[in-house]
C-alpha positions in Angstrom: 0.0 0.0 0.0 1.2 3.5 -0.8 2.7 5.2 2.3 0.2 7.9 3.0 1.7 8.7 6.4 5.4 9.3 5.9 6.0 8.6 9.6 9.1 6.6 10.8 8.5 3.2 12.2 5.0 2.5 10.9 3.4 1.4 7.7 -0.2 1.9 6.6 -2.1 -1.3 5.8 -5.7 -0.1 5.2 -7.8 3.1 4.7 -11.4 3.6 5.6 -14.0 6.5 5.7 -16.3 6.7 8.6 -18.8 9.7 8.9 -16.4 12.3 7.5 -13.3 10.9 9.2 -10.4 9.2 7.4 -9.2 6.2 9.4 -5.8 4.7 8.5 -4.8 1.3 9.9 -1.1 1.1 10.5 1.3 -1.5 11.8 4.6 -1.0 13.6 7.6 -2.1 11.6 9.1 -5.4 12.8 12.1 -5.0 15.0 14.2 -6.9 17.5 12.5 -7.1 20.9 13.9 -4.4 23.2 15.7 -5.0 26.5 13.9 -4.8 29.8 14.5 -1.3 31.2 14.4 -2.7 34.7 16.7 -5.8 34.6 18.2 -5.6 31.1 16.9 -9.0 30.0 15.5 -9.6 26.5 11.7 -9.2 26.4 9.3 -11.5 24.6 6.2 -10.7 22.5 3.1 -10.5 24.7 0.2 -9.7 22.4 -0.7 -6.3 20.9 -3.0 -3.3 21.4 -4.7 -1.1 18.9 -4.7 2.6 19.9 -6.3 5.5 18.0 -4.3 8.8 17.4 -5.4 12.0 15.7 -3.2 13.1 12.8 -3.1 16.1 10.5 -6.2 16.4 8.2 -6.1 15.1 4.6 -8.6 15.9 1.8 -10.1 18.5 4.1 -11.2 15.7 6.5 -10.0 14.8 10.0 -7.6 11.8 10.1 -7.3 9.1 12.7 -4.4 6.6 12.9 -5.3 3.1 14.2 -1.9 1.8 15.2 -1.5 -1.9 16.1 1.3 -1.7 18.7 3.1 -4.8 19.9 3.4 -5.4 23.7 6.4 -7.0 25.3 6.9 -8.7 28.6 10.0 -9.6 30.7 10.1 -13.2 31.8 12.2 -12.4 34.9 10.6 -9.3 36.4 7.2 -9.4 34.7 7.4 -5.8 33.4 5.4 -5.1 30.3 5.8 -2.2 27.8 5.1 -1.0 24.3 7.9 0.4 22.2 7.9 4.2 21.9 7.0 5.9 18.6 8.9 9.2 18.4 6.2 10.9 16.3 3.4 10.5 18.9 2.3 12.8 21.7 1.2 10.0 24.0 -0.4 12.4 26.5 -2.9 13.8 24.0 -3.2 10.8 21.7 -2.2 12.9 18.7 0.8 13.0 16.4 3.4 15.6 17.1 3.0 17.1 13.7 -0.6 17.7 14.4 0.4 19.5 17.6 2.8 21.6 15.5 0.1 22.5 13.0 -2.2 23.6 15.7 0.5 25.7 17.4 1.1 27.5 14.1 -2.6 28.4 13.7 -4.0 28.7 17.2 -3.1 32.4 17.5 -4.9 33.4 14.3 -7.7 30.9 14.1 -10.6 30.2 16.4 -10.5 27.1 18.7 -13.8 25.8 17.4 -12.6 26.2 13.8 -9.5 24.1 14.5 -11.5 21.6 16.5 -13.9 21.1 13.5 -11.0 20.8 11.1 -9.0 18.2 13.1 -11.8 16.4 14.9 -10.3 17.2 18.3 -12.1 18.4 21.3 -12.1 22.2 21.8 -10.4 21.7 25.2 -7.6 19.8 23.5 -7.0 22.7 21.1 -7.1 25.1 24.1 -4.6 23.1 26.0 -2.1 23.0 23.1 -2.6 26.8 22.7 -2.0 27.3 26.4 1.3 25.3 26.3 2.4 27.5 23.4 1.5 30.7 25.3 3.4 29.6 28.3 6.5 28.9 26.1 6.2 32.3 24.3 5.9 34.1 27.6 9.3 32.8 28.7 11.1 33.0 25.3 9.9 36.1 23.5 11.3 39.4 24.4 10.6 42.7 22.6 12.9 45.7 22.6 12.1 48.1 25.4 10.5 51.2 23.8 12.4 54.5 23.8 9.0 56.2 23.3 6.4 54.3 25.3 2.6 54.7 25.1 0.3 53.7 28.0 -3.4 53.5 27.5 -6.5 51.7 28.6 -8.5 49.2 26.6 -11.9 47.6 27.2 -11.3 43.9 26.4 -13.0 40.7 27.6 -15.3 42.6 30.0 -12.8 44.8 31.8 -10.4 47.7 31.4 -6.8 46.6 30.6 -3.6 48.5 30.4 -1.8 48.4 27.1 1.8 49.3 26.6 2.9 50.3 23.1 6.1 51.3 21.3 5.2 54.6 19.7 8.4 54.7 17.6 7.4 51.5 15.8 3.6 51.7 16.2 3.6 48.2 17.8 2.3 46.5 20.9 4.9 45.9 23.7 2.7 44.3 26.4 -0.7 44.1 27.9 -1.6 44.1 31.6 -4.7 42.4 33.0 -5.7 45.5 34.9 -4.9 49.2 34.8 -4.5 49.5 38.6 -1.3 50.5 40.3 -1.1 47.0 41.9 -0.7 45.6 38.3 1.3 48.4 36.8 3.9 49.0 39.4 5.3 45.4 39.4 5.5 45.6 35.6 7.5 48.8 35.6 9.7 47.6 38.5 10.8 44.5 36.5 10.9 46.2 33.1 14.2 45.3 31.4 16.4 48.2 30.2 14.1 50.7 31.9 16.7 53.4 31.6 16.2 53.3 27.8 12.7 54.8 28.0 13.0 58.5 27.3 9.4 59.5 26.7 6.0 58.2 27.9 2.7 59.3 26.4 -0.5 58.7 28.4 -3.8 60.3 29.1 -4.4 62.4 32.2 -5.2 59.5 34.5 -2.9 60.1 37.4 -2.3 56.4 38.4 -0.4 56.0 35.1 2.2 58.6 36.1 2.4 57.3 39.7 2.9 53.8 38.5 5.9 54.3 36.1 7.4 57.5 37.6 9.6 55.8 40.3 10.9 53.1 37.8 11.7 54.9 34.6 14.5 57.3 35.6 15.1 58.9 32.3 11.5 59.2 31.1 9.6 62.4 30.5 5.8 62.4 30.5 3.8 63.8 27.5 0.0 64.0 27.9 -1.5 62.6 24.7 -2.7 65.3 22.4 -5.8 63.4 21.3 -7.0 63.1 24.9 -6.7 66.8 25.4 -8.4 68.0 22.2 -11.1 65.4 22.8 -12.2 67.4 25.8 -12.7 70.5 23.5 -14.9 68.4 21.2 -16.9 67.1 24.2 -17.4 70.6 25.4 -18.8 71.6 22.0 -21.0 68.5 21.9 -22.5 69.6 25.3 -23.3 73.0 23.8 -24.8 71.5 20.6 -27.1 69.2 22.6 -28.3 72.2 24.6 -29.1 74.2 21.5 -30.8 71.3 19.8 -33.0 70.7 22.9 -34.5 74.2 22.3 -35.7 73.2 18.8 -39.0 71.7 17.8 -39.2 67.9 17.6 -39.2 67.7 13.7 -36.4 70.2 13.4 -34.4 68.6 16.1 -34.7 65.1 14.4 -33.8 66.6 11.0 -30.7 68.5 12.3 -29.4 66.0 14.9 -27.1 64.0 12.7 -26.0 66.7 10.3 -25.3 69.2 13.1 -23.2 66.8 15.1 -20.9 65.8 12.2 -20.7 69.4 11.0 -19.5 70.8 14.3 -17.1 68.0 15.0 -15.3 68.6 11.7 -12.3 70.9 11.3 -12.9 73.9 8.9 -10.3 72.7 6.3 -12.1 69.3 6.1 -15.6 70.7 5.3 -16.9 70.0 1.8 -18.5 72.7 -0.3 -22.0 71.8 0.8 -20.8 71.6 4.5 -19.3 75.1 4.2 -22.8 76.3 3.0 -24.3 74.5 6.0 -21.8 76.2 8.3 -22.8 79.6 6.9 -26.5 78.8 7.7 -25.4 77.7 11.2 -23.7 81.0 11.8 -26.8 82.9 10.6 -29.4 80.8 12.6 -27.4 79.6 15.6 -24.7 82.2 16.3 -24.1 81.1 19.9 -23.4 77.5 18.7 -21.2 78.8 15.9 -19.3 80.9 18.5 -18.7 77.7 20.6 -17.5 76.0 17.5 -15.0 78.7 16.9 -13.7 78.3 20.5 -13.3 74.6 19.9 -11.3 75.4 16.8 -9.1 78.0 18.6 -8.2 75.3 21.1 -7.3 72.8 18.4 -5.1 75.5 16.8 -2.9 75.5 20.0 -1.4 72.3 18.7 -0.7 73.9 15.4 1.8 76.2 17.0 5.5 75.5 16.1 7.0 75.8 19.5 6.3 75.6 23.2 6.3 79.3 23.9 3.9 80.1 21.1 1.6 77.2 22.3 1.5 78.6 25.9 0.7 82.1 24.6 -2.1 80.7 22.4 -3.6 78.9 25.3 -3.4 82.0 27.5 -5.1 84.0 24.8 -7.8 81.3 24.4 -8.5 81.2 28.1 -8.6 85.0 28.5 -11.3 85.3 25.9 -13.6 82.7 27.5 -16.9 84.3 28.6 -17.2 84.0 32.3 -21.0 83.4 32.4 -21.3 80.5 29.9 -19.7 77.4 28.5 -18.8 75.6 31.8 -17.3 72.7 29.9 -14.7 74.9 28.3 -13.9 76.4 31.6 -13.4 72.9 33.0 -11.1 72.2 30.1 -9.0 75.3 31.0 -8.7 74.0 34.6 -7.6 70.6 33.4 -4.9 72.1 31.3 -3.6 74.0 34.4 -3.7 70.8 36.4 -1.5 69.1 33.9 0.3 72.1 32.5 3.9 70.9 32.3 3.0 67.4 31.0 0.6 68.8 28.3 3.1 71.4 27.0 5.9 68.8 27.1 4.5 67.9 23.7 6.7 70.6 22.2 9.8 69.4 24.1 10.0 66.1 22.4 12.3 65.8 19.3 9.3 64.6 17.3 5.6 65.1 17.9 4.5 62.2 20.1 0.9 61.0 20.2 -0.6 57.7 21.4 -1.9 56.6 18.0 -5.2 56.5 19.9 -7.7 55.7 17.2 -5.5 53.4 15.1 -4.2 51.4 18.1 -7.4 50.9 20.0 -9.7 50.4 17.0 -7.2 47.9 15.6 -6.9 45.8 18.7 -10.6 45.9 19.4 -11.4 44.7 15.9 -8.9 41.9 16.3 -10.5 40.9 19.6 -14.0 41.0 18.2 -13.0 38.6 15.4 -12.1 36.0 18.0 -15.7 35.5 19.0 -17.1 35.1 22.5 -15.7 33.0 25.3 -12.0 33.9 25.0 -10.1 34.7 28.2 -8.0 37.8 28.7 -4.9 35.6 28.6 -5.8 34.3 25.1 -6.7 37.7 23.8 -3.4 39.0 25.1 -1.4 36.2 23.5 -3.1 36.7 20.2 -2.3 40.4 20.3 1.3 40.0 21.5 2.4 36.9 19.5 0.5 37.0 16.3 3.2 35.9 13.9 1.9 37.7 10.8 2.1 41.0 12.7 5.5 40.2 14.4 7.1 39.7 11.0 6.6 43.4 10.2 8.2 44.5 13.4 11.4 42.5 13.0 14.6 44.3 12.1 18.3 44.7 12.7 20.2 47.2 14.7 23.2 48.8 12.9 26.5 47.3 14.2 28.7 49.4 16.4 31.7 48.7 14.2 32.7 46.8 11.1 33.6 43.8 13.2 30.5 43.8 15.4 27.8 41.4 14.2 24.3 42.7 13.7 21.8 42.3 16.5 18.4 40.9 15.6 15.6 42.6 17.5 11.9 42.5 17.7 9.7 45.5 18.6 6.4 43.7 19.0 3.4 43.2 16.6 2.8 46.1 14.2 -0.6 47.4 15.0 -1.9 48.1 11.5 -1.0 44.6 10.4 -2.6 43.1 13.5 -5.8 45.0 12.7 -5.8 43.9 9.1 -8.9 41.8 8.3 -6.7 39.7 6.0 -4.0 39.1 8.6 -5.3 35.6 9.3 
């Protein structure tokens, strides 16, 4: 019979189909009886046993190997054994090549999909994946970011802390919680912590308190997008108040168009939207004025240097009417509370942001594709160790001299590739 298995030590003798499963009968190649591992005497043949093992699919169908394995017995000590077959994973009753195939796919495919394809139980696939994750946790090390991003992410029913490398737009690590009890041990043990020069976060103070004592050379920059987002939210508050004063039909007609119109920057308005903005200024001058204040705040970040940005903020704050727009006044107080960290944006050698939209949307999209029932550990592993994304993040560091060999480094999974629908 044609050797369909290509496995050492066994030969196929029959092939059957049973309810969508290929069953291949195989016999162990004849060999000299082994010596007894206990006393060293020669064993004699003592019957046989048929055992079923799962193998890699063929013809898009699960495969089972029914192996007729000889048993041996020692005449002196009575010990019995079956000869080992190197290609088998005896614990799971599968071939090692099937384990390898699942390991290659389990971080990009669903467990149920792999279980259907191989005919294994879902828990068996999960256990193989968990063994891989445990191995990767101890062997994979990404280069410590020089420019680090810290943000929160709602995954698997809870807020997580995500650490990114902003210089390479890649994920560095993910923590189960965003509490100081989780973050401080992480930063305390961070390898090459002295290499971190910049950290970009939002205004949540526990972030700063968590990394501050452990990153001696790092300077904090409050993420630009978290700051200007407050200006947009202040304008949204004013828009809703103005719309509440309209009649029901007019309110429903204008609700969507007004919202998108006021959130847009002037340079992004289409010709039709520019006409709508002119009507807004004519019919709702107070809302148009609030829109202009939102835009003036955004323009602070268009300033070329720190001194100009500080002056622009001071001018913006001085023109705020005292008796209205409480959300804009709250924004001004927030800026004062985080003044040095917000204006550190202009101290950095390059404009640092947290890639807020791209990073979070990409990872959430990846997590949502997994389906329900996946634990945080599995989602973390799929984000951190997805091979198709890690390939993009691989590179080499220039040698220190002509005689120094190049050093191979990894920076973590590249976020746009991780978020790619075709990444699987």
